N, C-alpha and C positions, 0 to 999 in steps of 0.2 A: 504494500500500500504506500510505502514511503515515497517511491518515485512519482506516483500519480499525484499525491498531495503536493509534492514539490513543484510539479508542473503547473498545478492549479494556482499555487502561490505565486509562481513567476508570472503567470497570466495576469493576476490581479496587480502585481507590482508594475507590470508593463503599462497598464492603463493609467495608473497614477503618475508614472514617470512621464508619459507622453503629455498628459495634461499639464504637468509642471513645466515641461519644455515649451509648450505652446504659450504659456503665460509669461515666460521669462524673456531675457534679452539676448538669448542665444547661448549663454553660458550654461554648463551643467548645474542643475539645482538638486539639492538633496531632498528626498521625500521619504518619510518614515511611515511604514504601514504595519499595523498589528493584525496578525491572523492567529486566532486561538491564543496560545501563550507565547508565541514567538513574535519578536519585534525586529524587523529588518529595515535597514537604511540603504537606499539605492539612489542612483542618479539617472537622469534621462540618457546621458552619454553611455553609461554602463549597459543600459538595456538594449541599445541598438548595436549589439555585438556582431551582427551579421553584415554591417555596412562594408561594401567592397567584396563580399563573398558571393559566389554563384553556386546555387544548389539546384540541380536539375531533377526532373521527374520523368521517368520512363514507365508509362502505364502498360498493363497487360491488355489482352483482347477485351473489348468492351469500352475501354478508355473512360475518360471523364463522362459522367452521365449514366453510368450503369446502375445507379440507385443503390449500390452496396459497396463492394470491395474497393474498386478504384476511386469512388467518390470519397470514401473514408481517408484514403491516402492523400487525395487532393485537399481535403479539409486540413490535414496536418501541415501540408506544404503551404497552403494559403494562409493559415493562421500564423505559421512561422514567419512568413514574409512580413506580415503586418506587425508582428511582435518584435522581431529581431532586425529587420531592415535588409535582409539579403534579397537578391534578385535571382532570376533563373528562367529557363525555358522548360516546356513540357512537350512530350512527344507521345503519340499513340501508334501502336503497331498496325499492320494490315490485319484483315479479318482472320487470317491464319497464323499471324504472329511471326511470319518468316523474317521480318526485318528487326527483330528485337536487338540483335547485336549492332546492327547498323545505327539504330537510334542511340545506343550507348556511346558509340564512337562519334556520332554527330555532336552529342552533348560534351564529350571530351574535347573535340575540336573547337567547340565554342567556349572553352576555358572554364568549364564548371569544376569546382573544387570537390564537390560531393554529388553523388547521383543516387536517387532512390530507384531501385529496380523492383517494381511492385508486382511480384508474382514468382512462383516456384519455377516456372518455365524459363526464367532467366539464368538458371543455375550454370549451364555450360558457358553462356555468354559472359556472365560476371566473372567466372573463373578465368577465362582467357584474357579479358581486358584488365582484370584486377592484377594479374601477373605482369602484363605488359606496361601498365601505368601505375606503379606502386605509390605515386604521390597523389593519386586521385582516390577518394574514399567512396565506398559503396555501401548501401543498405538494401539488402534483398529480403523481401517478404516471403515467408513460408518455406524456406529451404536453407539447409546448411550441410547438404550431403556431399558425397563424392562427386567430383566433376572430372570426368575422364580419368587421368592418372594422378589426381591430387584431390585434396579436400579443401573446401572453402574455409574450414577451420584453421588451415595453415596460413591463410593470408591475413596479415595484420591490418590491412586496409579494407576489410570486408566485415560488416556486421550483419548477422542473420536475425531477423525479427520473426520469432516463432510463437505460435499460439497453441493453447490446449483446446482445440476445437471440440474434441471428444467430451470434455467436461461440460462446456456450455450446451452441447447437443444432448447430453444426458438429462440436463434439467428441463429442456423443452420436451424431451421424450416423456418425462414424468407428467408434464402438463397434458400432452397428447393422450397418454394412457389413462389419465383420470377424466378427460373430457369426452372421449369417444362414446357414442351411444350404440354404434353399429358393431363395435369391437373389431373394426378393420381400420388400419392406419396406413398411410402411404409415406414414402420417401422418394424424392426425385433429386438425383445428382446430375450436375451439368455434364461433367466428363468423368469417366471411370478412371481415377488415378488414386494413388495411395493417400494423397491429401484428402480428397473428398470421401474416401472410405473411412477416414477418421470421424467425419460428421455422421456417416451412416452407423458406424460401430457404437458411438456414444448414444445416438438417438435410440437405437434398438435396445441398448442396455437400460436406458431410462424408462422406456415403455415397459420392458419386462420386469423391472424392479417393482412396479405398482400394478401391472396388469399382464401377468404371464400368459394368459389365455388369448390375448389379442393377436390377430393375424396382421403381419406387417408386409406390405407390398413394396418391393424395391425396384426402381427403374432408373437407368442412366440414359441420357440423351445422345451422347456420342462417346466414342472410344478414342483415347489418345493415339496418335498425335493430332487428331481432329478436335480442336478446341472450340469449334463453333457451338458446342453445347452450352457455352456460357453467354452466348449472344443471340440466341434464337427464341424469342418469346413464343413464336408459333409452335415450336417443338415442346416448350414447357406447357403450353395450354393443351396440346394433344395428349401429352403424358398425364397431365392432371385429370383431364376428362376420362381417360381410360381407367385411372385408379379410382376415381369417384364412381364410375359405372360398375366397378368391381366391388363396390360397397364401402370404400373408405369414406369417412366423414371428417378426418383430420389428415392433412398432408403437410409435411415439412420439406422445404427445398433447400438445396445447397447448389444453386445453379446460376448465380450472378443475374445478369439481365434477363435470362430465360425465365427466372422466377416470376416476372410480370405476367407470364401466361398462366401461372397457377392462380394468381389473384383474379385475373379476368375470368377464368373458369369457375372459381368460387363465387364470383359475383353473379354470373349467369345462373348458376344453380340455385343460389339463395333467392334471387329475384323470381325464379320459377317455383319457389316454395319448398326446395330441398335444403335443409340446414346442414351446411358444411363449414369447415374452418381451414384456414391456411396458416402456416407458421413461417415467418420470414427469417432472414439470415443476414449476418454481418452488421447492418445498421438497423435502427428501429424502424422497420418498414411500415408500421402504422403511421408514423409521422411523415415518412417519405411519401406514402400514397396520399395522405391528406393534402399534400402540397401539389403532387404531380398527377394524381388520378383520383380526385375527390369522390368519395362514395365507396371505393374498394377497401379503404382502411377498416371499415366496420366488420370485415371478415377475417382480420388478422388477429388470431388468438394471442400470439406473443411472437417475439423474434429472438433468435439466438444472437447475442451481441458479440461480435469479434472486433475488438477495439484496435483496428489497424491504425486509426488516427492517433491513439495514445502511444502505440508502439513506435510509429515513425516519428512522432513528435519528440519522444524521449531520445531517439538516436540523433535527431537534428540538434537538439539542445546539447547533448553530450559532445557532438562534433564541434559546435561553436564555442564550447567552453573547454576545448582541448582535453576532454575526458572520454573520448571515443572508445567504446568497448567492442573490440572485434570478437568474432565467434558468436556463440549463442546468446541472444537476449530473449528470455522466455517470458511470456505473458499468459498467466493462467488465472484460475478463480481466486487464488490467494491475493493477487494484485489487481483484481478486477479487469484483467486482460480479456476475459470472456464473461458472459453472463446472460441475462434474459431481460426482456422489456416487460413493462406492465401497462403501457399506454393503451387506452381504450377501456381499461377497467374490467376486462373479461376474465381475469384470473381471480377467483374468490380469495378472501383472506385466508381461509382454511388451506386452499391449494398453495398459496404463496408461502404459508408457514411450512408446509411439507417440503416445498422446493428448497426453502432456506435450510431446513434440517439436512436434506441431502447435500446441499452445498457445503455445510459445515463438516459433514462426514467425509466428503471428498477432499477438502482442504486438510483435514487432520490425517488423511491417509487411511482411514478406516475402509473407505471404498476406493478401489483403484479402477478407473474407467478404462475399458479396452480401447485400443487404437486401431484394431483390425476387426472386420466383421467376423 
């Protein structure tokens, strides 16, 4: 929890520091802010530690606007620019992601000091360019495994931002297991990879912990290396309708932008008089849909929160403060790196209490959530 609290504190300090600078004569002015029992004195000049620094963003397929994974990384990058004063460019890959490495090299050629590679599929690319450009720092989301004949763990200029997706998925699995009335529950994965299987494994374990008799339908939209399963709402809708027709009344997706199809399918069925629920992923998709597709949010039971924004914001801050931590940077339930949303008020107090009990047991180690189906 300590990292997250510090990030929030810095955010508050930045606001006060910018106000002080705007009211002054151009010189750095001291501002004292009290948060809880800590009193910290800072200056406007100290807060803009990113001035003159370039931090680039290389999205994975779906890019900015995917309503989940990439948008969370974009939030960390945008907030950091406003808070610390750095600049930088953002690039999106082709639909198949063939130009991931080209985008990294374009950002390096543009003089970027640090680059966020937002996706496990950048593994080989970050490995190659990380070795070739040891003075450029990289933060890759969701991977720190072997890359060809070396490990990203061996590169001092590469930070791996990893999450315990299985833990958050377990908790929304508990919600699904308690909410279903048909006793049939669905899971939709965008692309069948080891990463998305972590979502599946945790979700199934959560359902079975409270409802071992439930039938769980599993469906993946595409197989790697075809990553279009993360960017095809029409495929997501087709899969959701198929699972709903098989009797599912709660479906959880881990499919990026394709998850929009699940929400559309849930909306159509509910409007036709069939009560079904969708569970979102990564961001609080109740709030996202309330802004982007008003009306669909009322069918989002909860969302599994994967705080890519918190993870990347932490690495950005560490880099700017010269405390960059290469290797594994893990964000799990214990540090609120994953969790679940309560927007919409669809989770009863009793159910939330049960989910919190499971959360405590996972954090304590009493429950070890599986990472493989």
